[in-house]
N, C-alpha and C positions, 0 to 999 in steps of 0.2 A: 504494500500500500504506500503510495507516494504521499508527500505532504499535502498536496491539494485534495486527494481523496480523503485523507484523514480529517482535514478541515471540514469538508462537506459532511462526512460522517458525524462529526461532533455537532455541527450546526443542526443537522436533522435529528440527532438524538436528543438534544436539549429542547427543541421546540417542535413537537410532533403535530402542531396545529396548522402550520403553514402548508400551502399547496405544494411547494417545492419539497418539503419534508415528506408529505404523503406520497408524492410521485417517487421519491427515493426509496421509501420502504416498500412500495408496491413492486418496484423493479427487483428489490432484494427477494421478495417472497415469490415472485413469478419466475420460477426456476428455468422453465423452458423458453421464456421470452415471447410467448404467444399472445400476451395481453389479457389472459384469463387466469385467475387464481382458481385452480381445481382442488377438489377434496384431497387428491394425492399430495399436492404441494402443501396444503394445510397440515395434513397428517405427518409429513416429513418434519415440520417444525414442532408439531405437538409432541412427537416422541421424546424430545429432550425435556419438555415440560413434564411429561409423564414420569420420567426418571427422577426429576426433581421432587415431584409429589411423593413418590415412593420413598425416596431417601429421607424425607421429612416426616415419614409415617402418616401421611395424609391418605385418605381413601381416594384411589385413582378413579378418574372418570373415563369411561371408554370413549374413544374418538367418535364412534358411531352415535353415541348419545349426545356428545358435544355438537356434532354436525347437525343433528336433529334440532337441538336448541337454537343453533344459529339460523337454521331455515325458518323456525317458528318466529324468531325476532324479525326476520325480513318480511 
């Protein structure tokens, strides 16, 4: 990561409400770059959170249930 990339990362990390920040994080999550965040991409990032929940002895939430909740919110 070059200095310029690091600066953009820090700016987007600090203020997640700006349009530029939302575009940055969208591109990070859109792994295949097709402009659509699929359930597979979401599950890829959720796996790490699932490990964190388990290490803290929290009851894990299955991704399928989480995806269902997200669809209900939309």
